[in-house]
C-alpha positions in Angstrom: 27.1 3.9 28.5 27.5 0.1 27.9 28.2 -1.4 25.1 24.7 -3.7 25.7 22.3 -0.7 26.5 24.1 1.0 23.0 23.1 -1.9 20.6 19.6 -2.4 22.3 19.1 1.8 21.8 20.2 0.8 18.1 18.1 -2.2 17.9 15.2 -0.5 19.0 16.1 2.7 16.5 16.4 0.0 13.6 13.3 -1.7 14.4 10.9 1.9 14.3 12.8 2.2 10.5 11.9 -1.1 9.4 8.5 -0.5 10.1 8.5 3.3 9.0 10.2 1.9 5.9 7.5 -0.6 5.7 4.8 1.8 6.0 6.6 4.1 3.3 6.3 1.0 0.7 2.8 0.2 1.3 1.8 3.5 1.3 3.6 4.6 -1.8 2.6 0.9 -3.4 -1.1 0.8 -2.3 -1.7 4.7 -3.0 -0.3 4.4 -6.5 -2.3 1.3 -7.2 -5.6 3.7 -6.1 -4.6 6.6 -7.9 -3.9 5.0 -11.0 -7.4 2.9 -11.1 -9.5 4.5 -14.2 -12.2 6.2 -13.4 -15.5 6.6 -14.7 -17.8 6.9 -11.4 -15.0 6.4 -9.1 -16.7 2.8 -7.8 -13.4 1.0 -8.9 -11.1 3.4 -6.9 -13.4 3.8 -4.0 -13.4 -0.2 -3.5 -10.1 -0.6 -3.0 -9.9 -1.7 0.9 -6.6 -2.2 2.6 -6.6 -4.6 5.7 -3.8 -6.5 8.1 -4.3 -10.2 8.5 -6.6 -11.2 5.7 -7.9 -9.8 2.7 -10.9 -7.9 2.9 -14.2 -9.4 1.4 -17.1 -8.2 -0.5 -17.6 -4.3 -2.2 -17.7 -0.7 -0.2 -20.5 1.5 -0.8 -17.9 4.5 -1.3 -17.0 6.7 -4.6 -13.7 8.0 -5.8 -10.0 7.6 -3.9 -10.7 10.0 -0.7 -11.8 7.1 1.6 -9.4 4.3 0.6 -6.8 6.6 0.7 -8.1 7.4 4.5 -8.6 3.7 5.0 -5.0 2.9 3.5 -3.3 5.4 6.1 -5.3 4.4 9.2 -4.2 0.8 8.2 -0.6 1.3 7.9 -0.8 3.3 11.1 -1.2 0.4 12.9 1.0 -1.9 10.5 4.2 -3.4 12.2 7.1 -5.6 10.4 5.7 -9.5 10.4 2.5 -8.4 9.4 0.9 -9.0 6.2 -1.1 -6.2 5.0 -3.7 -6.5 1.5 -5.0 -4.5 -1.0 -8.1 -5.7 -2.5 -10.8 -4.7 -4.8 -13.9 -7.0 -5.2 -15.8 -5.6 -8.1 -16.4 -7.8 -10.4 -14.8 -5.7 -13.2 -11.4 -5.3 -11.4 -9.5 -8.0 -13.4 -10.7 -6.5 -16.7 -9.4 -2.9 -15.9 -6.2 -4.2 -14.6 -5.8 -6.0 -18.0 -6.6 -3.0 -19.9 -9.8 -2.7 -20.3 -9.9 1.1 -19.9 -8.2 3.2 -22.1 -7.4 4.9 -18.8 -5.1 2.2 -17.8 -3.8 0.6 -20.5 -1.0 -1.3 -18.2 -3.2 -2.3 -15.5 -3.0 -0.3 -11.7 -1.2 -3.2 -9.9 1.6 -4.8 -12.1 2.5 -1.4 -13.5 2.9 -0.5 -10.0 4.7 -3.7 -8.6 7.3 -3.2 -11.9 8.6 0.1 -9.7 8.9 -2.2 -6.6 12.7 -1.8 -6.3 12.4 1.7 -6.9 10.1 2.0 -4.2 11.6 -0.3 -1.5 15.2 2.1 -2.2 13.4 5.5 -1.9 11.7 4.1 1.3 14.8 2.4 2.4 17.0 5.7 1.6 14.2 8.4 3.4 13.9 6.0 6.5 18.3 5.5 7.0 17.7 1.6 6.6 
């Protein structure tokens, strides 16, 4: 093997590792936000929407986390480096939940998990050998 082919092989492997690391970060961060969302009827958890390129708009008619987590997995599987992936929730009361309106999540869902972003990134980088 030549040096050039070794470099090309490493770059290809590293690219896959970087993409896998990005996917792992998104899955952990977004999944934690969804799971930390307070549950009354399940509507708030069900309305988390994952999309690539632009945020989702409008509400969806689903209850609980199952479909939201399924969509997260599906969309994250399409994610490649350089893209923007969004997690959005258009319910009119989601901001109140984030600001501690529910005793189930007094520290919110998004800010609580964003505060752990360095830990999430470090773990994903270790796991994916980046």
